[in-house]
N, C-alpha and C positions, 0 to 999 in steps of 0.2 A: 869301294867302301870309303876310301879317303875323300873322294869328291862329295859324297853324301854328308860326311861329318863336317866338311868345310862349309857346305850350304847351310847346315843346321846352325853352325857357329855364327855365320854371317847373319842369319835370321835372328838369332838371339841377341846379337849386338845391336841390330837395327831396332828390335822391339824395346830393348833397354834404353836406347837413345830416345825413342818416342816417349817412353814412360817418364824419363827424366824431364823432358820438355813439358810434360803434363803435370809435373810436380809429384810424381809417384816414386817410391823407393825402388820398385821393380815392376816388370811387366806383369799384367794380370794373366792368370791361368785360365779364367773363364770370362766370357763377355759380360759387361756390367748390365744390370737391370735397366731397361728403358721402357717406360709405360707409354710414352708419347709416340704418335705416328706422324711423320711429316715434320714440318718446321716446328720448333719449340713454341710454347705458348707466348713467351714474351715477344717473339718475332711477329706472330699473328696479331697480337693486340696493340702493335705500334700505332700511334696516331700521328698524322702529318697535317701541318698547316697547308692552306691552299697554295702558297707560293713555294713551299719547300721542294716539291719534285723538280720544278724548273731550276731552282738554285742548286740542287744537288747535281742535276744533269749537266748544267753549265760548268760547275766547278770540276766535276770528274772528267768530262770530255776534254776540257781545256788543259787539264793536268797531263793528258795524253797527246798534247799538241794539236788537238782538234780546235775548231772555231765554232762559236755559237753567237749568232746575231739575232736579236729580237726585233720584230717589225710589227706594224699595226695591221697591215692588210696585204692583199695580193699585189697591189701596185708597188708597194715598198719592197716586197719580196722579189718581184721581177727586177727592179732597179738594183737591188743588192747583188743578184746573180749576174746581171750585166756588168756591174763594177768588178766583181771577182773575175769574170771572164777577161776583162781588159787587163787586170793585174797579172793574170796568167799568160797573157798574150795568146789566148785560145783562139783557134780557128773553127772548131767544130764541137758539137755536143750531141749526145744521144739521151733521150728522155723516155721515161715510162709513159705509155699511153694510158694514163690513169685518170679517171674522171675528176677526182678532187685536185690532182696536180694541175690539170688543164684549167680548172676553175680559178685557181689562184695565180698561175704563171702564164704569161703571154709569150710564147716562143718567138713570135715574129719581132719582138722588141729586144731580143737578146743581142743582136748584132753579130751573130755567128751562124754558120751552117748547122741546121738542126735536123735530126732524124728521130723517129719514134719507134720504140720496140712494140710491134703489134703483129697481126697475122697477114699484113699486106705484102710482106717479103718473106722468102724462105729463111728458116732459122740460121742456116750457115751464113747467109748474106748479112743477117743482123749481127751475128757474132763478129764477122769481119769489120762491120761498121763500128761496133763497140771497141774493137781492138785499135782502130785508127782514130777514135774520138779523143779529144783532149780532156773532156769532162763528161761524166755520167750524172744525170739528175734524176732522183727518185723521190717518191712520196714515202713518208714514214707512218706505218700503222700504229706503232707504239714506240715511245722512248722511255728508258728506264733510268730514273734518277740516281739510284744507288750506285750504278756502275758506269753511267755515261754511255749507255748502249742504245743503239737504234735497232728496232725489230722490223724487218721488211718481209711482207707476205708476197711470195712469188707466184706468178701464173703466166698465162699466154701473152698478156700485154704488160707484164711486170717482170721481165727476165732478170735472172741473177747477174748476167754479164754486164748489165748497165752499172751496177755498183762494184763490180769486180775488175773489169779490164781497163777502163780509162785511169790515168794516173791521179785524177782528182774526182772525188765523189762529193756531190752537193746533195744533201738530204733536206727535204722540206717537210715541216710538220706543223700541226696546230698545238698550241699550248695545252689544250684540254686533253691531248693524247699522250701527255707525259705523265707517267705513273711512278710511284716510289719504287716498287719492286717487280720482279719478274712474275710473281704469282698472278697478277692481273692478266698478263699475256697467256699464261698457262690455262687460266679459267676460260678465256676466250677461245683458245684452241680446243679445249675439251668440249665446249659448247658446239663449236663448228664440227667436231668429230661426230657428235651425236646427230647433227643435221646432215652429215655427208657433204660438208662444205669446206673441207680443209684446203689450204693453199698447197700448191705442188711442192713447195719448200719454204722454209722460214730461215732467214739470215739474221743472226744476232751479231751486230758489228760494234766493236768497242775500240774506237780509235783507228788510226791507219794501220795497214798491214805491217807486222814486225815479226822477225824470227831471229833466233840465236843458235840455230842448229848447225851453223858452219863455224867450227872452231870457237863456239861460244861468243861470237862477235855479233852484236846487235845490228841488224840490217833492217832498214825501213823500205817498204814497197816491193819486196821480193815476190810475195804471194798475193798482192792486191794493191789498192791505191796508196800513193805516198801521202795524200791529204784527204781528210774528211772534214768538210765544212757544212755546218747546219744552219738552217733558218727556222726560227720559231715564230709562227704567226699568232698574235694575240687576238684570237677570234672572240 
C-alpha cells in the first residue's frame, strides 16, 4: 500500500508541475474540450514563400552541424561530392542504385572506389561493403524545412545501410522536393498505401547520429554517421 501511495503522490506532483508550466493553478481533473482533429487550424493554414522551405532546411540542418550546398545541375553536384571525398581523404563510397541519383551524379568521376546497393550482390555482402565504405550517398525523396530533416524511401536498391553504416552520409536532392512540413510526406505515404506501393521502410534523418544515454554525455556518431552533408540541385 505504501508503494501505491508513493506512486500516486509522484503522479500528482508531476501533473502539478505540468499544469504550472501551462499557466494553470492546478492540474485539470477532466480532459479539456477539443473540437479539432489532427493539426490545429493555424498550422494547416500556414502560407510559405517559394524560397522559404529551402531557407528553413538550410538553417535548421546547419544548426545541427550538417552541411547544405546549393548547386545548379548534376555536373556541379558531382564536383561537390568529389571535393568532399578529397577533404575526407575517402577511398570508397557506396551509392543507392537510384535512377534519379544516377541521372545527376556520375560515379566514375568521383575518384574513389564505388559500389551500388542493388540486387546484383547478396544482402550480407552489401552490408559488409557499407560497413567498410567511407561515405554513403543517397537520393532524398523529401526534405522537411521546419526540422532540417531528410526523408529516405527504402527498397531493394535503396538500402538503409547506405545512410546508416558509413561515417559520412551525403544526401542529394532537388530543390523542388523540399517541403515546409512533414504533412506532405505523410500524404504521399497515405496515397502510396492506397496503391499498395509503400517503401519497405522510411528513414527520417535529422542531423548526424547523436545520443546522451551514456551518463548523459552527448556523443556523436554512436548509432549512425558522424556527418550528414547535403547537396540541393536547383532544377
